[in-house]
N, C-alpha and C positions, 0 to 999 in steps of 0.2 A: 353950073347948072342954071337953067333959066327958071323964072318964077312959074312958068307954065308946067315945066317938068316936075318941079318940087310939089306943086299942087296935085298933079296927077299921081305922083308917088304917095303923097299923103292920103289921097282918096282911095287908092288901092289898099294901102295898109289898113285904113279904117274899115273898108268893106270886108277884108279878110278877118279882122278882129270880130266884127259883128257876126259874120257867118260862123266863126268858131264858137262864139258864145251861145248861139241858139240852135246849133245843128245836132248836137249829140243828146240822146236821151239817157238819163241816169237809170240804172237798173233798180233803184230803190222804189218801192211802191208808194204812190201818193195815198195819204189818208183821206177818207171821205170829207172830213172837215179840217183836219190838221189840229194844231194845238188849240185847245179851247181857252181863248183869252177872254177875260173880263175887261170890258172897255169903259163902262159907265160908272162904276162904283168908286167911292173915295178910297184912298189908301187905308184910312183907319178901319173902314168896314171890311176890306180885304184882309187886313191883319187880324181883325177879330175872327173872321171866318177861318183863317189859318190856325189861330189859337184853338178854336172849337174842334177842328179836324186834326190837330196835331201835325200840321204840315208846314213846310217853308213856303215862301212866295218867290216866284220867278217874275221879274219885272223887265219888260222890253221897252226901253225908252227910245222913241223914234220921232220922226217928223214926216209929213206927207211928201216932201220934196226929196227925201233921203234915198238915193239909189241903193246903197248897201242894205238899207232897211227893207226895201222891196225885194231885193234878192233873197234875203233871209226868209221873208214871208213865203216866197215861192220855192226856194231850194232847201230850206232847213225845216221850218215850222210845218210845212205841208206834207212831209213824209211820214208814213205810218209808224215806223220804228221810233223815230224821234217824238212824234205826236203822242203815241201810246205811253212812252216813258214820261214825258212832261205832264200829261193829263193824269197819270196814275200817282205821281209823286209830289206834285206841286199845285198850288193855287197860282194860276198864270194871269198876269195883269199886263195890259198893253197901255202905255202912257204916251200920248202925243205931247212932246216937250214944248209945244207952242200954243196949245189950246187948253181951255178950262183950267183945271188945277195942275196941269202938266208943268208949267213954268215953276211953280212952287216945289213940286217934287224933284224936278231937275236941279233946282237950286239946293234943296235939302241934301241930295246925293252928289253934288258937285259934278253934274253932267256937262261935259264940254265937247264930247265926241258922240256922234250918232252912227250906228246904234250904240247905246250903252246897255249892257246886260247885267242885271243884278239878281242875285239870290239872297234873300233876306229872311231872318227868322220872324216869328210872330210879333216881336217887339220892334221890327224895322231895322235891326242891326244887320250889316252886310256880312254875309257868309262867303260869298264869291262875287267877283266883279270882273267884267271884261269891257274895255273901251274899244269898240269896233266889232265887226262881224266875226262869226266863227262858223265852222262846219258842224255836221251832225255829231261826229265823235267828240269834238272838243266841247260842245254844249253839254253832251251827256256826261263827259268827264267832270265838267264844272258842277253839274247836278249831283254827281256821286260825292264830290268833295263837300258840297253844301249839305247833303243828307247826313254825312258823317258829322259835320260841324253843328248841325241842328240837333243832333242827339244829345250833345253836351249842354244845350241851353234849356232843355225842358224842365 
């Protein structure tokens, strides 16, 4: 096979993959806002808020360049069922692992993979953790397990 033919085959495969990624619409309804993430507060203030409200905290550790993080924003956090569940049951915090206090939080929780999804209690102790992205059902299953675990720490 010549170099020209292999480049053509590679281009066709990339085109087909890109077409497949964006062509189908999911039947899940998008939420008007999606998950309500707190972005500017410190971890300690979010944990204090969680203590006052008797909730656990969901932390999405991401970076601006992270493609799986962007996919989660568009495909998981933006859908109504997921957003309603997360907004009702958790204080949701979005941490950029490379800006502000993000590197400190990433270090605190040993974040080496993006996204890293953490459910923590109001003391900051990990209830559930996933290194990498998940879909709707897995995120809510993690949330269910975190809610059960959070009941034991109150």
